[in-house]
C-alpha positions in Angstrom: -36.4 83.6 16.1 -37.3 82.3 19.3 -37.4 79.0 20.3 -41.2 79.1 20.9 -41.8 80.6 17.2 -39.6 78.0 15.8 -41.6 75.2 17.7 -44.8 76.7 16.3 -43.4 76.8 12.6 -42.2 73.2 13.0 -45.3 71.9 14.4 -47.1 73.5 11.7 -45.3 72.0 8.8 -44.0 68.8 10.3 -46.1 65.8 9.9 -45.5 62.8 12.4 -46.1 59.4 11.5 -49.6 57.6 11.6 -51.1 60.3 13.8 -50.2 64.0 14.1 -48.6 64.8 17.6 -50.4 66.8 19.5 -49.6 70.5 20.2 -50.7 73.6 22.5 -50.5 77.2 22.0 -49.9 79.4 24.8 -50.8 83.1 24.1 -50.8 84.9 27.8 -47.2 86.7 28.6 -45.2 84.3 31.0 -42.0 84.9 33.3 -40.0 82.1 32.6 -39.6 80.3 29.2 -37.4 77.6 27.2 -37.2 74.1 25.9 -38.4 70.7 28.0 -37.5 67.1 27.1 -38.9 64.2 28.9 -38.6 60.3 28.4 -40.4 57.5 30.6 -39.6 53.8 30.7 -43.0 52.8 28.9 -44.1 54.1 25.4 -46.1 57.2 25.3 -46.4 57.4 21.6 -48.4 54.1 21.2 -51.7 52.9 21.1 -53.9 50.9 23.5 -52.6 47.5 22.6 -49.2 48.3 23.8 -50.0 50.2 26.4 -52.3 47.8 28.1 -49.4 45.4 27.8 -47.0 47.6 29.6 -49.5 48.8 32.1 -48.3 47.9 35.8 -44.9 46.5 34.3 -43.2 49.3 33.0 -43.1 52.9 33.1 -42.4 53.7 36.7 -39.2 55.8 35.9 -38.8 59.0 33.8 -36.9 62.1 33.4 -37.9 65.6 33.0 -35.5 68.4 32.0 -36.0 72.2 31.4 -33.4 74.4 29.7 -34.3 78.1 30.3 -34.1 80.3 27.5 -35.0 83.5 29.8 -36.4 84.6 33.0 -36.1 84.9 36.5 -37.0 83.0 39.8 -36.4 84.9 42.8 -34.8 87.7 41.4 -32.1 84.9 40.0 -31.4 85.1 35.9 -31.3 81.6 35.1 -31.1 82.3 31.3 -29.3 79.6 29.9 -29.1 77.1 33.0 -30.9 73.8 33.0 -32.3 71.4 35.5 -33.4 67.7 35.5 -35.7 66.2 37.6 -35.5 62.2 37.6 -38.4 59.9 39.1 -39.0 56.6 40.5 -42.3 55.7 41.2 -44.1 52.4 42.2 -46.9 52.4 39.4 -46.7 53.1 35.8 -46.7 56.9 35.0 -49.6 56.8 32.6 -53.2 59.0 31.9 -52.5 60.8 35.4 -48.9 61.0 35.0 -47.2 61.2 38.0 -50.7 61.4 40.2 -51.1 57.5 39.2 -48.1 56.8 41.4 -49.0 56.2 45.2 -45.0 56.3 46.1 -42.5 58.6 44.4 -38.9 59.3 44.8 -37.3 61.9 42.8 -33.7 63.1 42.3 -32.9 66.9 41.3 -29.9 67.6 39.0 -28.6 71.3 39.0 -26.5 73.0 36.2 -23.2 72.9 37.5 -22.4 76.7 35.6 -25.0 78.1 38.3 -24.0 79.8 41.3 -25.4 79.1 44.8 -28.5 81.6 44.4 -29.1 80.3 41.0 -29.0 76.7 42.0 -31.1 77.3 45.0 -33.9 79.0 42.3 -33.2 76.0 39.9 -34.3 73.7 42.7 -37.6 75.6 43.6 -38.5 76.0 40.1 -38.1 72.3 39.5 -40.0 71.5 42.9 -42.8 74.0 41.5 -43.3 72.0 38.1 -42.5 68.6 38.6 -45.7 67.9 40.3 -45.5 65.4 43.0 -42.1 64.6 42.3 -41.4 67.9 43.8 -42.3 67.1 47.2 -40.5 64.2 47.4 -36.7 65.0 46.4 -34.5 62.3 47.9 -31.2 64.1 46.6 -29.8 67.1 44.8 -26.7 67.1 42.9 -24.9 69.2 40.6 -23.9 68.2 37.3 -22.4 69.4 33.9 -26.0 69.7 32.0 -25.8 70.1 28.2 -29.4 70.5 26.6 -30.6 71.1 23.2 -33.6 70.9 21.4 -33.9 71.3 17.4 -37.5 72.9 17.1 -37.4 72.5 13.4 -36.3 68.9 12.9 -37.9 67.9 16.2 -34.4 66.5 17.9 -33.2 66.6 21.3 -30.1 66.0 23.2 -29.6 66.0 27.1 -26.5 64.8 28.8 -25.8 65.3 32.5 -22.3 64.0 32.9 -22.0 60.3 33.4 -25.5 60.3 35.3 -27.8 60.6 32.5 -28.3 60.7 28.9 -31.2 61.3 26.6 -31.2 61.3 22.7 -34.6 62.2 20.8 -36.2 62.5 17.4 -39.6 62.7 15.9 -41.4 59.6 15.1 -41.0 58.2 11.5 -43.6 56.1 9.7 -41.3 53.0 10.5 -41.7 53.6 14.0 -45.6 53.0 13.6 -46.6 49.3 14.6 -50.3 49.6 15.3 -51.4 52.3 13.1 -53.4 54.1 15.7 -50.3 55.4 17.6 -50.9 59.0 19.0 -49.8 60.6 21.7 -51.3 58.0 24.5 -50.3 59.4 27.9 -49.9 63.3 28.7 -46.6 64.8 29.3 -45.9 64.8 33.0 -45.4 68.4 33.2 -47.0 71.7 32.1 -45.6 72.2 28.4 -46.5 73.6 25.4 -46.1 73.1 21.5 -45.3 69.3 22.5 -44.6 66.5 20.3 -44.1 62.7 20.6 -41.1 61.0 19.9 -38.5 58.3 20.1 -35.5 57.9 22.4 -32.6 56.9 20.5 -30.7 56.5 23.6 -31.7 57.1 27.1 -30.4 56.2 30.6 -30.2 56.9 34.1 -27.2 55.5 36.2 -27.1 58.1 39.2 -27.8 57.5 42.9 -30.9 58.3 45.0 -33.8 56.3 43.7 -32.1 52.7 44.3 -32.1 52.0 40.9 -30.7 52.8 37.1 -32.5 52.1 34.0 -31.8 52.4 30.1 -34.4 52.6 27.4 -32.7 52.8 23.9 -34.9 52.9 20.5 -38.4 53.5 22.3 -41.3 55.4 21.8 -41.2 57.2 25.1 -40.0 60.7 24.6 -41.5 63.8 24.8 -40.3 67.6 23.1 -41.7 70.6 24.1 -41.5 74.5 24.9 -42.8 75.8 28.1 -43.6 79.2 29.8 -44.6 79.7 33.0 
């Protein structure tokens, strides 16, 4: 069963605490497909009370990661490779996502397993699908990226050497505080079959953005599939 099929099954049977995670279903044939993980330095699975309290104060940073299951870019087969975009902005990445910021810087982490041609294709892919962050790249680094998404249990893992780490899980009843939690802010990238979740552990310790950050035990994650 493909990752997209498993995600559909998981979304159909999994009940996310308080309010079910929203999902979208792509039907047209696409060229590149795989799994996606995202985390921000603000809560995305929340209600207006917490979101309003965090507005302008947090949520200026994020990571977006794509693991390609199948597909080509510029004639390069990218199956099995991953790419990560880490974002630093001047405002909370909220309802308009990256469009909320006036100033953005980004760093691209490219899978060290890629050859030179594949690496160039991964950078192009990331720039195409990271919105404004794709136009503000300050640094491109190679990294030993390991990324996985368990679509049945909605659990994700991402590691890029000592630079970046993300561990996610689906939200539980015990994660609810306001009882009106929902996918308050949309994902930063175009995705499908997405679900909000909890960042068990997440951190960026790399160069290029002028700051590092850590967000353990926060309701700040998205898990999804993509098809472009």
